[in-house]
N, CA, C and O atoms as a GROMACS GRO file, in nm:
protein
  512
    1MET      N    1   0.772  -0.910   0.097
    1MET     CA    2   0.670  -0.811   0.070
    1MET      C    3   0.535  -0.880   0.088
    1MET      O    4   0.499  -0.968   0.010
    2VAL      N    5   0.461  -0.838   0.190
    2VAL     CA    6   0.332  -0.899   0.221
    2VAL      C    7   0.229  -0.788   0.236
    2VAL      O    8   0.236  -0.711   0.332
    3PRO      N    9   0.132  -0.779   0.143
    3PRO     CA   10   0.031  -0.674   0.154
    3PRO      C   11  -0.053  -0.687   0.281
    3PRO      O   12  -0.075  -0.797   0.331
    4ASN      N   13  -0.098  -0.574   0.330
    4ASN     CA   14  -0.190  -0.566   0.444
    4ASN      C   15  -0.128  -0.612   0.576
    4ASN      O   16  -0.200  -0.643   0.671
    5VAL      N   17   0.005  -0.618   0.582
    5VAL     CA   18   0.075  -0.655   0.704
    5VAL      C   19   0.159  -0.535   0.747
    5VAL      O   20   0.218  -0.467   0.663
    6ILE      N   21   0.164  -0.510   0.876
    6ILE     CA   22   0.242  -0.399   0.930
    6ILE      C   23   0.377  -0.454   0.977
    6ILE      O   24   0.382  -0.555   1.047
    7PRO      N   25   0.488  -0.387   0.939
    7PRO     CA   26   0.618  -0.434   0.986
    7PRO      C   27   0.618  -0.454   1.138
    7PRO      O   28   0.571  -0.368   1.213
    8GLY      N   29   0.670  -0.566   1.181
    8GLY     CA   30   0.672  -0.599   1.323
    8GLY      C   31   0.566  -0.700   1.362
    8GLY      O   32   0.573  -0.759   1.470
    9GLU      N   33   0.466  -0.722   1.276
    9GLU     CA   34   0.364  -0.821   1.307
    9GLU      C   35   0.420  -0.962   1.283
    9GLU      O   36   0.504  -0.981   1.195
   10LEU      N   37   0.373  -1.057   1.361
   10LEU     CA   38   0.409  -1.197   1.341
   10LEU      C   39   0.295  -1.260   1.262
   10LEU      O   40   0.180  -1.257   1.305
   11ILE      N   41   0.329  -1.316   1.147
   11ILE     CA   42   0.225  -1.371   1.059
   11ILE      C   43   0.262  -1.511   1.012
   11ILE      O   44   0.377  -1.554   1.023
   12GLN      N   45   0.162  -1.579   0.960
   12GLN     CA   46   0.184  -1.701   0.883
   12GLN      C   47   0.152  -1.661   0.739
   12GLN      O   48   0.049  -1.600   0.713
   13CYS      N   49   0.242  -1.695   0.646
   13CYS     CA   50   0.223  -1.651   0.509
   13CYS      C   51   0.259  -1.761   0.410
   13CYS      O   52   0.316  -1.864   0.445
   14ARG      N   53   0.223  -1.735   0.284
   14ARG     CA   54   0.256  -1.826   0.173
   14ARG      C   55   0.340  -1.746   0.074
   14ARG      O   56   0.294  -1.646   0.019
   15ILE      N   57   0.463  -1.791   0.052
   15ILE     CA   58   0.551  -1.726  -0.044
   15ILE      C   59   0.515  -1.776  -0.183
   15ILE      O   60   0.511  -1.897  -0.206
   16TYR      N   61   0.490  -1.685  -0.275
   16TYR     CA   62   0.454  -1.725  -0.411
   16TYR      C   63   0.555  -1.678  -0.516
   16TYR      O   64   0.546  -1.720  -0.632
   17ARG      N   65   0.649  -1.591  -0.480
   17ARG     CA   66   0.750  -1.546  -0.577
   17ARG      C   67   0.876  -1.507  -0.501
   17ARG      O   68   0.869  -1.432  -0.403
   18LYS      N   69   0.990  -1.557  -0.545
   18LYS     CA   70   1.118  -1.523  -0.483
   18LYS      C   71   1.198  -1.436  -0.578
   18LYS      O   72   1.207  -1.463  -0.697
   19HIS      N   73   1.256  -1.331  -0.522
   19HIS     CA   74   1.346  -1.242  -0.595
   19HIS      C   75   1.484  -1.257  -0.533
   19HIS      O   76   1.501  -1.331  -0.436
   20ASN      N   77   1.583  -1.188  -0.587
   20ASN     CA   78   1.719  -1.198  -0.531
   20ASN      C   79   1.727  -1.150  -0.387
   20ASN      O   80   1.795  -1.211  -0.304
   21ARG      N   81   1.658  -1.039  -0.356
   21ARG     CA   82   1.673  -0.977  -0.224
   21ARG      C   83   1.549  -0.981  -0.137
   21ARG      O   84   1.554  -0.938  -0.021
   22TYR      N   85   1.438  -1.030  -0.188
   22TYR     CA   86   1.315  -1.037  -0.110
   22TYR      C   87   1.220  -1.136  -0.175
   22TYR      O   88   1.246  -1.185  -0.286
   23SER      N   89   1.110  -1.167  -0.108
   23SER     CA   90   1.008  -1.256  -0.162
   23SER      C   91   0.873  -1.188  -0.153
   23SER      O   92   0.852  -1.102  -0.067
   24ASP      N   93   0.781  -1.225  -0.240
   24ASP     CA   94   0.643  -1.179  -0.233
   24ASP      C   95   0.562  -1.289  -0.167
   24ASP      O   96   0.584  -1.408  -0.193
   25ALA      N   97   0.469  -1.251  -0.082
   25ALA     CA   98   0.391  -1.351  -0.009
   25ALA      C   99   0.251  -1.299   0.018
   25ALA      O  100   0.225  -1.178   0.014
   26ASP      N  101   0.160  -1.392   0.046
   26ASP     CA  102   0.025  -1.361   0.091
   26ASP      C  103   0.017  -1.391   0.239
   26ASP      O  104   0.072  -1.491   0.285
   27SER      N  105  -0.049  -1.306   0.314
   27SER     CA  106  -0.071  -1.332   0.456
   27SER      C  107  -0.183  -1.435   0.471
   27SER      O  108  -0.290  -1.421   0.411
   28ILE      N  109  -0.158  -1.536   0.550
   28ILE     CA  110  -0.261  -1.637   0.577
   28ILE      C  111  -0.333  -1.602   0.706
   28ILE      O  112  -0.456  -1.600   0.712
   29THR      N  113  -0.255  -1.572   0.810
   29THR     CA  114  -0.315  -1.530   0.936
   29THR      C  115  -0.216  -1.442   1.012
   29THR      O  116  -0.094  -1.459   1.000
   30ILE      N  117  -0.268  -1.349   1.090
   30ILE     CA  118  -0.185  -1.263   1.173
   30ILE      C  119  -0.184  -1.324   1.312
   30ILE      O  120  -0.288  -1.334   1.377
   31LEU      N  121  -0.066  -1.364   1.358
   31LEU     CA  122  -0.052  -1.428   1.488
   31LEU      C  123  -0.038  -1.325   1.600
   31LEU      O  124  -0.093  -1.343   1.709
   32GLU      N  125   0.035  -1.216   1.574
   32GLU     CA  126   0.049  -1.107   1.671
   32GLU      C  127   0.033  -0.975   1.597
   32GLU      O  128   0.115  -0.940   1.513
   33GLU      N  129  -0.074  -0.902   1.629
   33GLU     CA  130  -0.103  -0.774   1.562
   33GLU      C  131  -0.017  -0.661   1.615
   33GLU      O  132   0.023  -0.661   1.732
   34HIS      N  133   0.011  -0.566   1.528
   34HIS     CA  134   0.076  -0.440   1.566
   34HIS      C  135  -0.022  -0.362   1.653
   34HIS      O  136  -0.143  -0.366   1.626
   35PRO      N  137   0.025  -0.293   1.756
   35PRO     CA  138  -0.067  -0.217   1.842
   35PRO      C  139  -0.143  -0.105   1.769
   35PRO      O  140  -0.246  -0.060   1.818
   36LYS      N  141  -0.093  -0.061   1.653
   36LYS     CA  142  -0.161   0.046   1.579
   36LYS      C  143  -0.241  -0.008   1.461
   36LYS      O  144  -0.277   0.069   1.372
   37ARG      N  145  -0.269  -0.139   1.458
   37ARG     CA  146  -0.356  -0.196   1.355
   37ARG      C  147  -0.499  -0.155   1.387
   37ARG      O  148  -0.541  -0.158   1.502
   38VAL      N  149  -0.574  -0.117   1.284
   38VAL     CA  150  -0.715  -0.082   1.299
   38VAL      C  151  -0.796  -0.159   1.196
   38VAL      O  152  -0.742  -0.209   1.097
   39THR      N  153  -0.924  -0.168   1.220
   39THR     CA  154  -1.014  -0.231   1.122
   39THR      C  155  -1.044  -0.127   1.015
   39THR      O  156  -1.094  -0.019   1.046
   40PRO      N  157  -1.014  -0.158   0.888
   40PRO     CA  158  -1.041  -0.060   0.782
   40PRO      C  159  -1.189  -0.022   0.778
   40PRO      O  160  -1.278  -0.106   0.796
   41LYS      N  161  -1.214   0.105   0.756
   41LYS     CA  162  -1.351   0.154   0.749
   41LYS      C  163  -1.421   0.102   0.622
   41LYS      O  164  -1.540   0.072   0.624
   42CYS      N  165  -1.346   0.093   0.513
   42CYS     CA  166  -1.402   0.045   0.386
   42CYS      C  167  -1.391  -0.107   0.380
   42CYS      O  168  -1.284  -0.162   0.405
   43LYS      N  169  -1.498  -0.174   0.349
   43LYS     CA  170  -1.497  -0.321   0.344
   43LYS      C  171  -1.413  -0.376   0.229
   43LYS      O  172  -1.380  -0.495   0.228
   44LEU      N  173  -1.377  -0.292   0.132
   44LEU     CA  174  -1.294  -0.336   0.019
   44LEU      C  175  -1.147  -0.298   0.034
   44LEU      O  176  -1.066  -0.327  -0.054
   45ALA      N  177  -1.111  -0.234   0.144
   45ALA     CA  178  -0.976  -0.178   0.160
   45ALA      C  179  -0.865  -0.282   0.146
   45ALA      O  180  -0.758  -0.250   0.095
   46LEU      N  181  -0.888  -0.405   0.190
   46LEU     CA  182  -0.782  -0.506   0.183
   46LEU      C  183  -0.771  -0.571   0.046
   46LEU      O  184  -0.676  -0.644   0.020
   47GLU      N  185  -0.868  -0.545  -0.042
   47GLU     CA  186  -0.866  -0.600  -0.178
   47GLU      C  187  -0.836  -0.493  -0.284
   47GLU      O  188  -0.770  -0.521  -0.384
   48CYS      N  189  -0.884  -0.374  -0.261
   48CYS     CA  190  -0.871  -0.264  -0.356
   48CYS      C  191  -0.731  -0.206  -0.352
   48CYS      O  192  -0.664  -0.213  -0.249
   49GLY      N  193  -0.686  -0.150  -0.463
   49GLY     CA  194  -0.555  -0.087  -0.466
   49GLY      C  195  -0.556   0.060  -0.431
   49GLY      O  196  -0.452   0.125  -0.442
   50GLY      N  197  -0.669   0.115  -0.390
   50GLY     CA  198  -0.680   0.258  -0.367
   50GLY      C  199  -0.636   0.307  -0.231
   50GLY      O  200  -0.578   0.415  -0.221
   51CYS      N  201  -0.662   0.233  -0.126
   51CYS     CA  202  -0.631   0.276   0.011
   51CYS      C  203  -0.551   0.168   0.082
   51CYS      O  204  -0.602   0.102   0.173
   52GLN      N  205  -0.427   0.150   0.042
   52GLN     CA  206  -0.350   0.036   0.090
   52GLN      C  207  -0.301   0.047   0.234
   52GLN      O  208  -0.236  -0.045   0.283
   53TYR      N  209  -0.330   0.157   0.304
   53TYR     CA  210  -0.285   0.172   0.442
   53TYR      C  211  -0.400   0.180   0.543
   53TYR      O  212  -0.376   0.214   0.659
   54GLN      N  213  -0.520   0.151   0.503
   54GLN     CA  214  -0.634   0.168   0.595
   54GLN      C  215  -0.630   0.075   0.715
   54GLN      O  216  -0.705   0.095   0.810
   55HIS      N  217  -0.545  -0.026   0.714
   55HIS     CA  218  -0.534  -0.116   0.829
   55HIS      C  219  -0.439  -0.060   0.936
   55HIS      O  220  -0.419  -0.123   1.040
   56MET      N  221  -0.381   0.060   0.911
   56MET     CA  222  -0.294   0.127   1.007
   56MET      C  223  -0.364   0.252   1.059
   56MET      O  224  -0.436   0.318   0.985
   57ASP      N  225  -0.344   0.284   1.186
   57ASP     CA  226  -0.401   0.411   1.233
   57ASP      C  227  -0.328   0.525   1.163
   57ASP      O  228  -0.218   0.507   1.111
   58ILE      N  229  -0.388   0.642   1.162
   58ILE     CA  230  -0.340   0.753   1.080
   58ILE      C  231  -0.197   0.797   1.117
   58ILE      O  232  -0.120   0.834   1.029
   59SER      N  233  -0.162   0.792   1.245
   59SER     CA  234  -0.025   0.832   1.283
   59SER      C  235   0.077   0.734   1.226
   59SER      O  236   0.184   0.776   1.182
   60LEU      N  237   0.046   0.607   1.225
   60LEU     CA  238   0.136   0.507   1.168
   60LEU      C  239   0.142   0.519   1.016
   60LEU      O  240   0.249   0.500   0.957
   61GLN      N  241   0.030   0.550   0.953
   61GLN     CA  242   0.031   0.571   0.808
   61GLN      C  243   0.131   0.681   0.772
   61GLN      O  244   0.210   0.666   0.678
   62ARG      N  245   0.128   0.790   0.846
   62ARG     CA  246   0.216   0.904   0.816
   62ARG      C  247   0.363   0.870   0.844
   62ARG      O  248   0.451   0.911   0.769
   63GLU      N  249   0.388   0.796   0.952
   63GLU     CA  250   0.525   0.752   0.981
   63GLU      C  251   0.575   0.661   0.868
   63GLU      O  252   0.689   0.675   0.822
   64TRP      N  253   0.491   0.569   0.824
   64TRP     CA  254   0.528   0.472   0.721
   64TRP      C  255   0.557   0.543   0.588
   64TRP      O  256   0.651   0.505   0.518
   65LYS      N  257   0.479   0.643   0.554
   65LYS     CA  258   0.502   0.717   0.428
   65LYS      C  259   0.635   0.790   0.433
   65LYS      O  260   0.707   0.794   0.333
   66LYS      N  261   0.669   0.849   0.546
   66LYS     CA  262   0.799   0.915   0.561
   66LYS      C  263   0.911   0.812   0.546
   66LYS      O  264   1.010   0.838   0.477
   67GLN      N  265   0.896   0.696   0.609
   67GLN     CA  266   0.997   0.592   0.601
   67GLN      C  267   1.016   0.542   0.458
   67GLN      O  268   1.128   0.511   0.417
   68GLN      N  269   0.908   0.533   0.384
   68GLN     CA  270   0.918   0.489   0.245
   68GLN      C  271   1.003   0.586   0.162
   68GLN      O  272   1.081   0.543   0.078
   69VAL      N  273   0.987   0.716   0.185
   69VAL     CA  274   1.068   0.815   0.112
   69VAL      C  275   1.214   0.799   0.150
   69VAL      O  276   1.302   0.803   0.063
   70GLN      N  277   1.242   0.782   0.279
   70GLN     CA  278   1.380   0.762   0.322
   70GLN      C  279   1.439   0.636   0.258
   70GLN      O  280   1.554   0.637   0.213
   71ASP      N  281   1.363   0.529   0.255
   71ASP     CA  282   1.410   0.403   0.194
   71ASP      C  283   1.437   0.420   0.046
   71ASP      O  284   1.533   0.362  -0.006
   72LEU      N  285   1.355   0.498  -0.024
   72LEU     CA  286   1.376   0.520  -0.168
   72LEU      C  287   1.506   0.596  -0.194
   72LEU      O  288   1.575   0.568  -0.292
   73TYR      N  289   1.540   0.692  -0.108
   73TYR     CA  290   1.668   0.760  -0.123
   73TYR      C  291   1.783   0.659  -0.124
   73TYR      O  292   1.875   0.667  -0.205
   74GLU      N  293   1.776   0.564  -0.032
   74GLU     CA  294   1.884   0.466  -0.020
   74GLU      C  295   1.878   0.360  -0.131
   74GLU      O  296   1.979   0.333  -0.196
   75ARG      N  297   1.762   0.302  -0.152
   75ARG     CA  298   1.750   0.190  -0.245
   75ARG      C  299   1.755   0.232  -0.391
   75ARG      O  300   1.829   0.173  -0.470
   76VAL      N  301   1.679   0.334  -0.428
   76VAL     CA  302   1.674   0.379  -0.567
   76VAL      C  303   1.776   0.489  -0.594
   76VAL      O  304   1.844   0.487  -0.697
   77GLY      N  305   1.787   0.583  -0.503
   77GLY     CA  306   1.879   0.695  -0.522
   77GLY      C  307   2.024   0.662  -0.492
   77GLY      O  308   2.114   0.739  -0.524
   78LYS      N  309   2.047   0.545  -0.430
   78LYS     CA  310   2.183   0.498  -0.398
   78LYS      C  311   2.257   0.591  -0.301
   78LYS      O  312   2.380   0.597  -0.301
   79PHE      N  313   2.180   0.665  -0.218
   79PHE     CA  314   2.242   0.747  -0.114
   79PHE      C  315   2.293   0.656  -0.004
   79PHE      O  316   2.232   0.553   0.026
   80GLN      N  317   2.404   0.692   0.055
   80GLN     CA  318   2.452   0.621   0.174
   80GLN      C  319   2.360   0.660   0.290
   80GLN      O  320   2.310   0.772   0.294
   81ARG      N  321   2.339   0.569   0.382
   81ARG     CA  322   2.247   0.593   0.493
   81ARG      C  323   2.277   0.724   0.566
   81ARG      O  324   2.184   0.795   0.605
   82ASP      N  325   2.403   0.757   0.586
   82ASP     CA  326   2.438   0.879   0.661
   82ASP      C  327   2.432   1.007   0.578
   82ASP      O  328   2.452   1.116   0.631
   83SER      N  329   2.404   0.994   0.446
   83SER     CA  330   2.396   1.115   0.363
   83SER      C  331   2.258   1.136   0.303
   83SER      O  332   2.241   1.218   0.213
   84ILE      N  333   2.158   1.063   0.351
   84ILE     CA  334   2.021   1.081   0.302
   84ILE      C  335   1.970   1.218   0.347
   84ILE      O  336   1.979   1.252   0.465
   85PRO      N  337   1.916   1.296   0.254
   85PRO     CA  338   1.859   1.427   0.293
   85PRO      C  339   1.749   1.409   0.399
   85PRO      O  340   1.681   1.306   0.403
   86ARG      N  341   1.732   1.508   0.481
   86ARG     CA  342   1.629   1.504   0.585
   86ARG      C  343   1.492   1.497   0.519
   86ARG      O  344   1.462   1.576   0.430
   87VAL      N  345   1.412   1.403   0.563
   87VAL     CA  346   1.275   1.389   0.512
   87VAL      C  347   1.181   1.443   0.618
   87VAL      O  348   1.181   1.397   0.732
   88SER      N  349   1.101   1.540   0.581
   88SER     CA  350   1.007   1.600   0.675
   88SER      C  351   0.893   1.504   0.704
   88SER      O  352   0.864   1.416   0.623
   89PRO      N  353   0.829   1.519   0.820
   89PRO     CA  354   0.714   1.435   0.850
   89PRO      C  355   0.603   1.454   0.747
   89PRO      O  356   0.586   1.562   0.691
   90ALA      N  357   0.529   1.348   0.722
   90ALA     CA  358   0.416   1.356   0.630
   90ALA      C  359   0.308   1.445   0.692
   90ALA      O  360   0.274   1.430   0.809
   91LEU      N  361   0.256   1.536   0.613
   91LEU     CA  362   0.150   1.625   0.659
   91LEU      C  363   0.016   1.570   0.615
   91LEU      O  364   0.007   1.496   0.518
   92GLY      N  365  -0.087   1.606   0.685
   92GLY     CA  366  -0.219   1.561   0.646
   92GLY      C  367  -0.327   1.644   0.711
   92GLY      O  368  -0.302   1.728   0.798
   93THR      N  369  -0.445   1.619   0.668
   93THR     CA  370  -0.562   1.686   0.722
   93THR      C  371  -0.609   1.613   0.848
   93THR      O  372  -0.570   1.499   0.872
   94GLU      N  373  -0.690   1.678   0.926
   94GLU     CA  374  -0.748   1.610   1.042
   94GLU      C  375  -0.857   1.512   0.999
   94GLU      O  376  -0.900   1.428   1.077
   95HIS      N  377  -0.902   1.524   0.874
   95HIS     CA  378  -1.002   1.432   0.819
   95HIS      C  379  -0.928   1.311   0.763
   95HIS      O  380  -0.857   1.322   0.662
   96ILE      N  381  -0.944   1.197   0.826
   96ILE     CA  382  -0.869   1.080   0.780
   96ILE      C  383  -0.946   0.997   0.677
   96ILE      O  384  -0.890   0.903   0.620
   97TYR      N  385  -1.070   1.028   0.653
   97TYR     CA  386  -1.150   0.965   0.548
   97TYR      C  387  -1.218   1.076   0.467
   97TYR      O  388  -1.236   1.188   0.516
   98HIS      N  389  -1.256   1.044   0.345
   98HIS     CA  390  -1.332   1.136   0.260
   98HIS      C  391  -1.256   1.264   0.228
   98HIS      O  392  -1.314   1.372   0.222
   99TYR      N  393  -1.125   1.252   0.208
   99TYR     CA  394  -1.045   1.371   0.182
   99TYR      C  395  -0.986   1.377   0.042
   99TYR      O  396  -0.929   1.479   0.005
  100ARG      N  397  -0.998   1.273  -0.036
  100ARG     CA  398  -0.932   1.270  -0.166
  100ARG      C  399  -0.988   1.376  -0.260
  100ARG      O  400  -1.109   1.402  -0.262
  101SER      N  401  -0.899   1.438  -0.336
  101SER     CA  402  -0.943   1.536  -0.434
  101SER      C  403  -0.918   1.488  -0.577
  101SER      O  404  -0.952   1.556  -0.673
  102LYS      N  405  -0.857   1.368  -0.590
  102LYS     CA  406  -0.828   1.314  -0.723
  102LYS      C  407  -0.835   1.162  -0.715
  102LYS      O  408  -0.785   1.102  -0.620
  103ILE      N  409  -0.897   1.100  -0.813
  103ILE     CA  410  -0.896   0.955  -0.825
  103ILE      C  411  -0.866   0.920  -0.970
  103ILE      O  412  -0.883   1.002  -1.060
  104THR      N  413  -0.823   0.799  -0.992
  104THR     CA  414  -0.796   0.752  -1.127
  104THR      C  415  -0.872   0.622  -1.149
  104THR      O  416  -0.820   0.515  -1.118
  105PRO      N  417  -0.994   0.629  -1.201
  105PRO     CA  418  -1.067   0.505  -1.229
  105PRO      C  419  -1.006   0.435  -1.350
  105PRO      O  420  -0.951   0.500  -1.438
  106HIS      N  421  -1.015   0.304  -1.352
  106HIS     CA  422  -0.956   0.223  -1.459
  106HIS      C  423  -1.065   0.155  -1.540
  106HIS      O  424  -1.176   0.132  -1.492
  107TYR      N  425  -1.030   0.124  -1.665
  107TYR     CA  426  -1.124   0.053  -1.753
  107TYR      C  427  -1.046  -0.006  -1.869
  107TYR      O  428  -0.935   0.036  -1.898
  108ASP      N  429  -1.106  -0.105  -1.936
  108ASP     CA  430  -1.048  -0.158  -2.060
  108ASP      C  431  -1.102  -0.075  -2.173
  108ASP      O  432  -1.223  -0.069  -2.196
  109ALA      N  433  -1.012  -0.010  -2.245
  109ALA     CA  434  -1.053   0.072  -2.358
  109ALA      C  435  -1.122  -0.014  -2.464
  109ALA      O  436  -1.087  -0.131  -2.480
  110PRO      N  437  -1.220   0.041  -2.536
  110PRO     CA  438  -1.292  -0.039  -2.636
  110PRO      C  439  -1.202  -0.112  -2.735
  110PRO      O  440  -1.234  -0.224  -2.775
  111GLU      N  441  -1.090  -0.052  -2.775
  111GLU     CA  442  -1.002  -0.120  -2.871
  111GLU      C  443  -0.935  -0.242  -2.809
  111GLU      O  444  -0.892  -0.332  -2.881
  112ARG      N  445  -0.924  -0.246  -2.676
  112ARG     CA  446  -0.865  -0.363  -2.609
  112ARG      C  447  -0.968  -0.474  -2.588
  112ARG      O  448  -0.934  -0.592  -2.600
  113ASN      N  449  -1.090  -0.438  -2.557
  113ASN     CA  450  -1.188  -0.543  -2.529
  113ASN      C  451  -1.268  -0.582  -2.652
  113ASN      O  452  -1.367  -0.655  -2.641
  114LYS      N  453  -1.228  -0.534  -2.768
  114LYS     CA  454  -1.285  -0.572  -2.898
  114LYS      C  455  -1.434  -0.540  -2.913
  114LYS      O  456  -1.499  -0.590  -3.005
  115SER      N  457  -1.488  -0.458  -2.826
  115SER     CA  458  -1.627  -0.417  -2.843
  115SER      C  459  -1.629  -0.268  -2.870
  115SER      O  460  -1.526  -0.201  -2.865
  116LYS      N  461  -1.746  -0.216  -2.897
  116LYS     CA  462  -1.757  -0.074  -2.926
  116LYS      C  463  -1.795   0.007  -2.801
  116LYS      O  464  -1.799   0.129  -2.805
  117GLU      N  465  -1.822  -0.064  -2.690
  117GLU     CA  466  -1.864   0.005  -2.569
  117GLU      C  467  -1.768  -0.019  -2.455
  117GLU      O  468  -1.706  -0.125  -2.445
  118MET      N  469  -1.756   0.079  -2.369
  118MET     CA  470  -1.675   0.062  -2.249
  118MET      C  471  -1.752  -0.028  -2.154
  118MET      O  472  -1.874  -0.014  -2.138
  119GLU      N  473  -1.681  -0.122  -2.090
  119GLU     CA  474  -1.747  -0.212  -1.996
  119GLU      C  475  -1.742  -0.152  -1.857
  119GLU      O  476  -1.800  -0.045  -1.835
  120ALA      N  477  -1.676  -0.216  -1.763
  120ALA     CA  478  -1.671  -0.168  -1.624
  120ALA      C  479  -1.575  -0.050  -1.610
  120ALA      O  480  -1.475  -0.041  -1.681
  121LEU      N  481  -1.608   0.040  -1.519
  121LEU     CA  482  -1.526   0.156  -1.487
  121LEU      C  483  -1.513   0.162  -1.336
  121LEU      O  484  -1.614   0.155  -1.266
  122GLY      N  485  -1.391   0.175  -1.285
  122GLY     CA  486  -1.374   0.185  -1.139
  122GLY      C  487  -1.234   0.151  -1.096
  122GLY      O  488  -1.140   0.162  -1.174
  123PHE      N  489  -1.221   0.109  -0.970
  123PHE     CA  490  -1.091   0.073  -0.914
  123PHE      C  491  -1.060  -0.071  -0.946
  123PHE      O  492  -1.149  -0.150  -0.977
  124GLN      N  493  -0.931  -0.106  -0.940
  124GLN     CA  494  -0.889  -0.241  -0.965
  124GLN      C  495  -0.850  -0.310  -0.836
  124GLN      O  496  -0.814  -0.245  -0.738
  125LYS      N  497  -0.858  -0.444  -0.837
  125LYS     CA  498  -0.808  -0.521  -0.724
  125LYS      C  499  -0.656  -0.506  -0.719
  125LYS      O  500  -0.593  -0.476  -0.820
  126LYS      N  501  -0.600  -0.527  -0.601
  126LYS     CA  502  -0.455  -0.525  -0.588
  126LYS      C  503  -0.397  -0.634  -0.678
  126LYS      O  504  -0.453  -0.743  -0.689
  127LYS      N  505  -0.286  -0.603  -0.741
  127LYS     CA  506  -0.221  -0.701  -0.829
  127LYS      C  507  -0.112  -0.774  -0.752
  127LYS      O  508  -0.053  -0.721  -0.658
  128LYS      N  509  -0.087  -0.895  -0.793
  128LYS     CA  510   0.021  -0.974  -0.734
  128LYS      C  511   0.139  -0.971  -0.825
  128LYS      O  512   0.242  -1.032  -0.794
   0.00000   0.00000   0.00000
């Protein structure tokens, strides 16, 4: 599992956590880019947890989201590959930016930060 990397890309990475069936890693450099890789419009996209697919063009984002649902049927739902229900293509607007109608800003509640005032409010960095 390597954030900000598109399946099929050749990368150099650093593995920082091993699990039974996969490892978590950081990308050090991309040696061969996917043909549908794009430069994210937002300068924080590769650090922020809000738009984790901005490095993919919109058609690839939609394909990847459909594939994730199919994978969840198999991995979490324990469906056999040949009995996975049909997953429809991901639908979307023609507007690929500035379309969100809901966000969830994060903050440390006053009882957690031991002060009487809320400190920072906003998005969080991606967690490892």
